[in-house]
DRENPA-3360 file (N, C-alpha, C; in nm, 2 decimals, always signed):
BEGIN
1 = MCPYLLCE = +8.18/-9.58/-0.74/+8.12/-9.49/-0.84/+8.03/-9.39/-0.78 ~ +8.04/-9.27/-0.83/+7.95/-9.17/-0.78/+7.82/-9.17/-0.85 ~ +7.71/-9.19/-0.77/+7.58/-9.19/-0.84/+7.54/-9.06/-0.91 ~ +7.61/-8.96/-0.88/+7.58/-8.83/-0.94/+7.65/-8.81/-1.07 ~ +7.74/-8.90/-1.10/+7.82/-8.88/-1.22/+7.88/-8.74/-1.23 ~ +7.92/-8.70/-1.11/+7.99/-8.57/-1.11/+8.13/-8.58/-1.06 ~ +8.17/-8.70/-1.03/+8.31/-8.72/-0.98/+8.41/-8.73/-1.09 ~ +8.41/-8.85/-1.15/+8.52/-8.88/-1.24/+8.48/-8.85/-1.38;
9 = WAPLEALP = +8.35/-8.84/-1.41/+8.31/-8.83/-1.55/+8.27/-8.69/-1.59 ~ +8.25/-8.60/-1.50/+8.20/-8.47/-1.54/+8.26/-8.36/-1.45 ~ +8.26/-8.24/-1.49/+8.32/-8.13/-1.41/+8.25/-8.12/-1.28 ~ +8.32/-8.07/-1.18/+8.26/-8.06/-1.05/+8.20/-7.92/-1.02 ~ +8.17/-7.84/-1.12/+8.12/-7.71/-1.09/+7.99/-7.71/-1.01 ~ +7.91/-7.81/-1.04/+7.78/-7.81/-0.97/+7.79/-7.84/-0.82 ~ +7.87/-7.94/-0.79/+7.89/-7.98/-0.65/+8.04/-7.99/-0.62 ~ +8.11/-7.88/-0.61/+8.26/-7.89/-0.59/+8.30/-7.94/-0.45;
17 = NHKHVEAG = +8.21/-7.92/-0.36/+8.24/-7.95/-0.22/+8.16/-8.07/-0.17 ~ +8.15/-8.18/-0.24/+8.08/-8.29/-0.20/+8.18/-8.40/-0.15 ~ +8.12/-8.50/-0.08/+8.20/-8.61/-0.04/+8.11/-8.73/-0.03 ~ +8.17/-8.85/-0.04/+8.09/-8.97/-0.03/+8.07/-9.02/+0.11 ~ +7.95/-9.07/+0.13/+7.92/-9.13/+0.26/+7.88/-9.27/+0.23 ~ +7.92/-9.36/+0.32/+7.89/-9.51/+0.31/+7.88/-9.56/+0.16 ~ +7.78/-9.62/+0.12/+7.77/-9.68/-0.01/+7.75/-9.59/-0.12 ~ +7.83/-9.48/-0.13/+7.83/-9.39/-0.24/+7.74/-9.27/-0.23;
25 = NLVVKDFK = +7.66/-9.26/-0.12/+7.57/-9.15/-0.10/+7.66/-9.02/-0.08 ~ +7.60/-8.91/-0.11/+7.68/-8.78/-0.11/+7.62/-8.69/+0.00 ~ +7.71/-8.61/+0.05/+7.67/-8.49/+0.13/+7.75/-8.37/+0.07 ~ +7.69/-8.25/+0.08/+7.76/-8.13/+0.03/+7.81/-8.05/+0.15 ~ +7.94/-8.02/+0.14/+8.01/-7.96/+0.25/+7.94/-7.84/+0.31 ~ +7.89/-7.74/+0.23/+7.84/-7.62/+0.29/+7.70/-7.62/+0.32 ~ +7.63/-7.73/+0.31/+7.49/-7.74/+0.34/+7.47/-7.78/+0.49 ~ +7.35/-7.76/+0.54/+7.31/-7.80/+0.67/+7.21/-7.91/+0.66;
33 = YADSHEWV = +7.21/-8.00/+0.76/+7.12/-8.12/+0.75/+7.04/-8.15/+0.88 ~ +6.92/-8.19/+0.86/+6.83/-8.23/+0.97/+6.84/-8.38/+0.99 ~ +6.81/-8.42/+1.11/+6.81/-8.57/+1.14/+6.71/-8.64/+1.06 ~ +6.61/-8.57/+1.01/+6.50/-8.64/+0.93/+6.54/-8.64/+0.78 ~ +6.67/-8.61/+0.75/+6.73/-8.62/+0.62/+6.68/-8.52/+0.52 ~ +6.66/-8.40/+0.56/+6.64/-8.29/+0.47/+6.77/-8.20/+0.47 ~ +6.80/-8.14/+0.36/+6.92/-8.05/+0.35/+6.87/-7.91/+0.34 ~ +6.96/-7.81/+0.37/+6.93/-7.67/+0.36/+7.06/-7.60/+0.30;
41 = KVDGKTAT = +7.03/-7.53/+0.20/+7.14/-7.44/+0.14/+7.09/-7.30/+0.17 ~ +7.17/-7.23/+0.24/+7.14/-7.09/+0.29/+7.21/-6.99/+0.19 ~ +7.12/-6.89/+0.15/+7.17/-6.78/+0.07/+7.11/-6.66/+0.12 ~ +7.18/-6.59/+0.21/+7.12/-6.47/+0.27/+7.01/-6.51/+0.37 ~ +6.89/-6.46/+0.34/+6.78/-6.50/+0.43/+6.69/-6.61/+0.36 ~ +6.74/-6.66/+0.25/+6.66/-6.77/+0.18/+6.73/-6.90/+0.20 ~ +6.64/-7.00/+0.23/+6.69/-7.14/+0.25/+6.63/-7.22/+0.14 ~ +6.71/-7.29/+0.06/+6.66/-7.39/-0.03/+6.66/-7.52/+0.04;
49 = VGITDHAQ = +6.55/-7.60/+0.03/+6.53/-7.72/+0.10/+6.50/-7.84/+0.01 ~ +6.56/-7.95/+0.04/+6.53/-8.08/-0.03/+6.56/-8.20/+0.06 ~ +6.55/-8.32/+0.00/+6.58/-8.44/+0.08/+6.72/-8.48/+0.03 ~ +6.79/-8.54/+0.12/+6.93/-8.58/+0.10/+6.94/-8.70/+0.00 ~ +7.06/-8.72/-0.05/+7.09/-8.83/-0.13/+7.07/-8.96/-0.05 ~ +7.11/-8.96/+0.08/+7.08/-9.08/+0.16/+6.93/-9.11/+0.17 ~ +6.85/-9.01/+0.19/+6.71/-9.03/+0.20/+6.65/-9.08/+0.06 ~ +6.69/-9.02/-0.05/+6.63/-9.07/-0.18/+6.68/-9.21/-0.21;
57 = DHLGDVVY = +6.80/-9.24/-0.16/+6.85/-9.38/-0.19/+6.77/-9.48/-0.11 ~ +6.73/-9.45/+0.01/+6.65/-9.54/+0.09/+6.51/-9.55/+0.04 ~ +6.46/-9.44/-0.01/+6.32/-9.44/-0.06/+6.30/-9.52/-0.19 ~ +6.40/-9.52/-0.27/+6.38/-9.58/-0.41/+6.33/-9.48/-0.50 ~ +6.28/-9.52/-0.62/+6.23/-9.44/-0.72/+6.11/-9.35/-0.68 ~ +6.13/-9.22/-0.68/+6.02/-9.13/-0.63/+5.93/-9.11/-0.75 ~ +5.80/-9.12/-0.72/+5.69/-9.11/-0.82/+5.60/-8.99/-0.80 ~ +5.61/-8.93/-0.68/+5.52/-8.81/-0.65/+5.58/-8.73/-0.53;
65 = VELPEVGA = +5.58/-8.60/-0.55/+5.62/-8.51/-0.44/+5.51/-8.41/-0.41 ~ +5.46/-8.42/-0.28/+5.36/-8.32/-0.24/+5.43/-8.19/-0.20 ~ +5.40/-8.09/-0.27/+5.47/-7.96/-0.25/+5.38/-7.87/-0.16 ~ +5.44/-7.78/-0.08/+5.37/-7.69/+0.00/+5.32/-7.57/-0.09 ~ +5.23/-7.49/-0.04/+5.18/-7.38/-0.11/+5.28/-7.26/-0.09 ~ +5.30/-7.18/-0.20/+5.38/-7.06/-0.18/+5.30/-6.97/-0.09 ~ +5.37/-6.91/+0.01/+5.31/-6.82/+0.11/+5.28/-6.89/+0.24 ~ +5.28/-7.03/+0.24/+5.25/-7.10/+0.36/+5.37/-7.08/+0.46;
73 = AVNQGSGF = +5.33/-7.08/+0.59/+5.43/-7.07/+0.69/+5.47/-7.22/+0.73 ~ +5.60/-7.24/+0.74/+5.65/-7.37/+0.79/+5.73/-7.34/+0.92 ~ +5.74/-7.45/+1.00/+5.81/-7.44/+1.12/+5.92/-7.55/+1.13 ~ +6.03/-7.52/+1.19/+6.14/-7.61/+1.20/+6.08/-7.74/+1.27 ~ +6.11/-7.86/+1.20/+6.07/-7.98/+1.26/+5.93/-8.03/+1.23 ~ +5.85/-7.94/+1.16/+5.71/-7.97/+1.13/+5.70/-8.02/+0.98 ~ +5.61/-8.11/+0.96/+5.59/-8.16/+0.82/+5.53/-8.05/+0.73 ~ +5.57/-8.05/+0.60/+5.52/-7.96/+0.51/+5.48/-8.03/+0.38;
81 = GAVESVKA = +5.51/-8.16/+0.36/+5.48/-8.23/+0.24/+5.51/-8.37/+0.26 ~ +5.52/-8.44/+0.14/+5.55/-8.59/+0.14/+5.62/-8.62/+0.01 ~ +5.69/-8.73/+0.02/+5.76/-8.79/-0.10/+5.70/-8.93/-0.11 ~ +5.65/-8.97/-0.22/+5.60/-9.10/-0.24/+5.69/-9.17/-0.34 ~ +5.73/-9.29/-0.30/+5.82/-9.37/-0.39/+5.75/-9.51/-0.42 ~ +5.82/-9.59/-0.49/+5.77/-9.72/-0.52/+5.77/-9.81/-0.39 ~ +5.85/-9.77/-0.29/+5.87/-9.84/-0.17/+5.78/-9.79/-0.06 ~ +5.76/-9.66/-0.05/+5.69/-9.60/+0.07/+5.66/-9.46/+0.05;
89 = TSDIYSPV = +5.57/-9.40/+0.14/+5.55/-9.26/+0.14/+5.61/-9.21/+0.27 ~ +5.69/-9.10/+0.25/+5.76/-9.04/+0.37/+5.73/-8.89/+0.38 ~ +5.70/-8.85/+0.50/+5.67/-8.71/+0.53/+5.81/-8.63/+0.51 ~ +5.79/-8.51/+0.47/+5.91/-8.42/+0.47/+5.89/-8.31/+0.57 ~ +6.00/-8.29/+0.65/+6.00/-8.19/+0.76/+6.08/-8.07/+0.73 ~ +6.03/-7.95/+0.77/+6.11/-7.83/+0.74/+6.22/-7.82/+0.83 ~ +6.34/-7.80/+0.78/+6.46/-7.78/+0.87/+6.47/-7.64/+0.93 ~ +6.39/-7.55/+0.87/+6.39/-7.41/+0.92/+6.25/-7.35/+0.93;
97 = SGDVVEVN = +6.23/-7.25/+1.00/+6.10/-7.18/+1.01/+6.10/-7.06/+0.92 ~ +5.98/-7.03/+0.86/+5.97/-6.92/+0.77/+5.85/-6.93/+0.68 ~ +5.85/-6.85/+0.57/+5.75/-6.85/+0.48/+5.80/-6.91/+0.34 ~ +5.72/-6.99/+0.28/+5.76/-7.05/+0.15/+5.75/-6.94/+0.05 ~ +5.86/-6.92/-0.02/+5.86/-6.82/-0.12/+5.86/-6.87/-0.27 ~ +5.90/-7.00/-0.28/+5.90/-7.07/-0.41/+5.89/-7.22/-0.39 ~ +5.83/-7.29/-0.48/+5.84/-7.44/-0.48/+5.89/-7.48/-0.62 ~ +5.94/-7.60/-0.62/+6.00/-7.65/-0.75/+5.89/-7.72/-0.82;
105 = KELNNSPG = +5.82/-7.65/-0.91/+5.71/-7.70/-0.99/+5.75/-7.81/-1.09 ~ +5.88/-7.81/-1.12/+5.93/-7.92/-1.21/+5.91/-8.06/-1.15 ~ +5.90/-8.07/-1.02/+5.87/-8.20/-0.95/+5.73/-8.25/-0.98 ~ +5.64/-8.16/-1.02/+5.51/-8.21/-1.06/+5.51/-8.30/-1.18 ~ +5.60/-8.27/-1.27/+5.61/-8.35/-1.40/+5.73/-8.45/-1.39 ~ +5.83/-8.42/-1.31/+5.95/-8.50/-1.30/+5.99/-8.52/-1.16 ~ +5.91/-8.60/-1.08/+5.94/-8.62/-0.94/+6.08/-8.70/-0.93 ~ +6.12/-8.77/-1.03/+6.24/-8.85/-1.03/+6.37/-8.76/-1.01;
113 = LVNSSPYE = +6.35/-8.63/-1.03/+6.46/-8.54/-1.01/+6.51/-8.54/-0.87 ~ +6.43/-8.58/-0.77/+6.47/-8.60/-0.64/+6.57/-8.71/-0.63 ~ +6.56/-8.81/-0.71/+6.65/-8.92/-0.71/+6.78/-8.89/-0.79 ~ +6.76/-8.83/-0.91/+6.87/-8.81/-1.00/+6.96/-8.69/-0.96 ~ +6.90/-8.59/-0.89/+6.97/-8.47/-0.86/+6.91/-8.41/-0.73 ~ +6.93/-8.48/-0.62/+6.86/-8.43/-0.50/+6.92/-8.30/-0.45 ~ +7.04/-8.26/-0.48/+7.10/-8.14/-0.43/+7.09/-8.02/-0.53 ~ +7.04/-8.05/-0.65/+7.04/-7.94/-0.75/+6.90/-7.93/-0.80;
121 = KGWIMKVE = +6.87/-8.01/-0.91/+6.74/-8.00/-0.97/+6.62/-8.05/-0.89 ~ +6.65/-8.13/-0.79/+6.55/-8.20/-0.71/+6.51/-8.12/-0.58 ~ +6.55/-8.00/-0.57/+6.51/-7.92/-0.45/+6.36/-7.91/-0.45 ~ +6.31/-7.89/-0.32/+6.16/-7.89/-0.31/+6.10/-7.75/-0.28 ~ +6.16/-7.68/-0.19/+6.10/-7.54/-0.17/+6.21/-7.45/-0.13 ~ +6.18/-7.32/-0.14/+6.26/-7.21/-0.08/+6.18/-7.14/+0.02 ~ +6.25/-7.11/+0.13/+6.19/-7.05/+0.25/+6.26/-6.92/+0.29 ~ +6.19/-6.82/+0.32/+6.25/-6.70/+0.38/+6.26/-6.73/+0.52;
129 = IKDDSELT = +6.39/-6.73/+0.57/+6.42/-6.78/+0.71/+6.37/-6.67/+0.81 ~ +6.30/-6.71/+0.91/+6.26/-6.62/+1.01/+6.36/-6.60/+1.12 ~ +6.43/-6.71/+1.16/+6.52/-6.71/+1.27/+6.65/-6.78/+1.23 ~ +6.76/-6.71/+1.20/+6.89/-6.77/+1.17/+6.94/-6.86/+1.27 ~ +6.91/-6.83/+1.40/+6.97/-6.91/+1.51/+6.92/-7.06/+1.50 ~ +6.81/-7.08/+1.43/+6.77/-7.22/+1.41/+6.87/-7.31/+1.34 ~ +6.95/-7.25/+1.26/+7.05/-7.32/+1.18/+7.15/-7.39/+1.27 ~ +7.16/-7.35/+1.39/+7.26/-7.41/+1.49/+7.20/-7.55/+1.53;
137 = NLKNSDEY = +7.07/-7.57/+1.51/+7.01/-7.70/+1.55/+7.04/-7.81/+1.44 ~ +7.09/-7.77/+1.33/+7.12/-7.86/+1.22/+7.26/-7.91/+1.22 ~ +7.28/-8.02/+1.15/+7.42/-8.08/+1.14/+7.49/-8.02/+1.03 ~ +7.63/-8.02/+1.04/+7.71/-7.98/+0.93/+7.73/-8.11/+0.85 ~ +7.81/-8.11/+0.74/+7.82/-8.22/+0.65/+7.89/-8.34/+0.72 ~ +8.00/-8.31/+0.80/+8.07/-8.42/+0.87/+7.98/-8.48/+0.98 ~ +7.90/-8.40/+1.05/+7.81/-8.46/+1.15/+7.70/-8.54/+1.09 ~ +7.65/-8.49/+0.98/+7.54/-8.57/+0.91/+7.60/-8.70/+0.85;
145 = AKFCEEED = +7.72/-8.70/+0.79/+7.78/-8.82/+0.74/+7.79/-8.92/+0.85 ~ +7.84/-8.88/+0.96/+7.86/-8.97/+1.07/+7.72/-9.03/+1.12 ~ +7.62/-8.94/+1.13/+7.49/-8.98/+1.17/+7.43/-9.08/+1.08 ~ +7.45/-9.07/+0.95/+7.40/-9.16/+0.85/+7.47/-9.30/+0.86 ~ +7.60/-9.29/+0.88/+7.68/-9.42/+0.90/+7.63/-9.49/+1.03 ~ +7.61/-9.42/+1.14/+7.56/-9.48/+1.26/+7.42/-9.53/+1.25 ~ +7.33/-9.46/+1.18/+7.20/-9.50/+1.16/+7.19/-9.63/+1.07 ~ +7.27/-9.63/+0.97/+7.27/-9.75/+0.88/+7.33/-9.87/+0.95;
153 = AKH = +7.42/-9.85/+1.04/+7.48/-9.96/+1.11/+7.38/-10.03/+1.20 ~ +7.28/-9.96/+1.25/+7.17/-10.01/+1.33/+7.08/-10.10/+1.26 ~ +7.07/-10.08/+1.13/+6.97/-10.16/+1.05/+7.03/-10.28/+0.98;
% end
């Protein structure tokens, strides 16, 4: 069963290019992924960033998301916030360098969107990308799916 309820029960317009990884977790084909389990959707010079379905699944129910400030500079691989769940608090790392141009204020009132809709309504920030070449340091969906399967096999 798809935890997104976007497979067999609803139209796939929202995530037409997704696939299942291991125990039902999803990756989106056209996104890029960091080893620290953040995703990036690139639209021109803007990157939308969030945590992956795999990450939210391991965290459990998210109760708080620490958002960066609009205008803040973020660097690839550096922390910019945190996600607090019923199980743990986890730092969030920026998969790209640039300036934060927007944050998802909906998460202040509804942090559970990170669980219920990590690739859509649960996005965390939008960044104006400084260096497109950094995207080559990230994994594509197939590489990330394999990485998750290997990581989970170790535990």
